[in-house]
C-alpha positions as CSV (number, residue, x, y, z in Angstrom):
1,M,11.4,-23.5,-1.0
2,A,10.4,-20.1,-2.4
3,K,12.2,-17.1,-1.0
4,Q,9.9,-15.0,1.2
5,E,9.8,-11.3,0.5
6,P,10.6,-8.9,3.3
7,T,7.5,-7.6,5.2
8,K,6.5,-4.4,6.9
9,V,4.5,-4.4,10.1
10,T,1.5,-2.1,9.8
11,T,-1.2,-1.1,12.3
12,L,-4.7,-1.2,11.0
13,R,-7.6,0.2,12.9
14,L,-10.9,-1.6,12.3
15,E,-14.3,-1.3,13.9
16,I,-14.9,-4.2,16.3
17,K,-17.7,-5.7,14.2
18,L,-15.5,-5.6,11.0
19,H,-12.6,-7.2,12.9
20,A,-14.8,-10.0,14.1
21,E,-16.1,-10.6,10.6
22,L,-12.5,-10.6,9.2
23,A,-11.4,-13.0,11.9
24,A,-14.3,-15.3,11.1
25,V,-13.6,-15.3,7.4
26,A,-9.9,-16.1,8.1
27,R,-10.8,-19.0,10.4
28,A,-13.4,-20.4,7.9
29,D,-10.7,-20.2,5.1
30,G,-8.0,-21.7,7.3
31,Q,-5.9,-18.6,7.0
32,T,-4.4,-15.9,9.2
33,V,-6.0,-12.5,9.5
34,S,-2.8,-11.1,8.1
35,N,-2.9,-13.3,5.1
36,V,-6.6,-12.4,4.4
37,V,-5.7,-8.7,4.6
38,R,-2.7,-9.1,2.4
39,E,-4.8,-10.8,-0.2
40,A,-7.5,-8.2,-0.1
41,V,-5.0,-5.3,-0.3
42,G,-3.3,-6.9,-3.2
43,K,-6.6,-7.4,-5.1
44,H,-7.6,-3.8,-4.3
45,I,-4.3,-2.4,-5.7
46,A,-4.5,-4.5,-8.8
47,T,-8.1,-3.3,-9.4
48,R,-7.2,0.4,-8.9
49,A,-4.0,0.1,-10.9
50,S,-6.0,-1.1,-14.0
51,D,-8.4,1.9,-13.7
52,P,-7.6,4.6,-16.3
53,E,-8.7,7.4,-14.0
54,F,-6.5,6.1,-11.3
55,Q,-3.6,5.8,-13.7
56,K,-4.2,9.5,-14.8
57,Q,-4.1,10.6,-11.1
58,A,-1.1,8.5,-10.3
59,K,0.8,10.1,-13.2
60,K,-0.2,13.6,-12.0
61,N,1.0,12.7,-8.5
62,L,4.2,11.4,-9.8
63,G,4.9,14.6,-11.6
64,Q,4.3,16.6,-8.5
65,D,6.5,14.3,-6.4
66,I,9.3,14.6,-9.0
67,A,9.1,18.4,-8.9
68,T,9.2,18.4,-5.1
69,F,12.2,16.1,-4.9
70,K,14.0,18.2,-7.4
71,R,13.4,21.3,-5.3
72,L,14.7,19.4,-2.2
73,A,17.8,18.2,-4.0
74,E,18.5,21.8,-5.1
75,W,18.2,22.9,-1.4
76,A,20.8,20.3,-0.5
77,D,23.1,21.5,-3.4
78,D,22.7,25.1,-2.2
79,A,23.6,24.0,1.4
80,G,26.8,22.4,0.1
81,E,25.7,18.9,0.7
């Protein structure tokens, strides 16, 4: 039996019509709504991750995050942490 990865519970707000359509798709496919959403999110992430413009923006964001965390770490050092 394959080991199951840990999960995180997330709240998702959907319009009533969209939720009804999602639930209908899940029932027709014999899946849970959660599984259909996980599959859709996984496909979306894979699609975005392979887009060169997305990769460019992700690298820019990473650089900004690294700079921010370095500043935060310096604050902790200055405070004697």
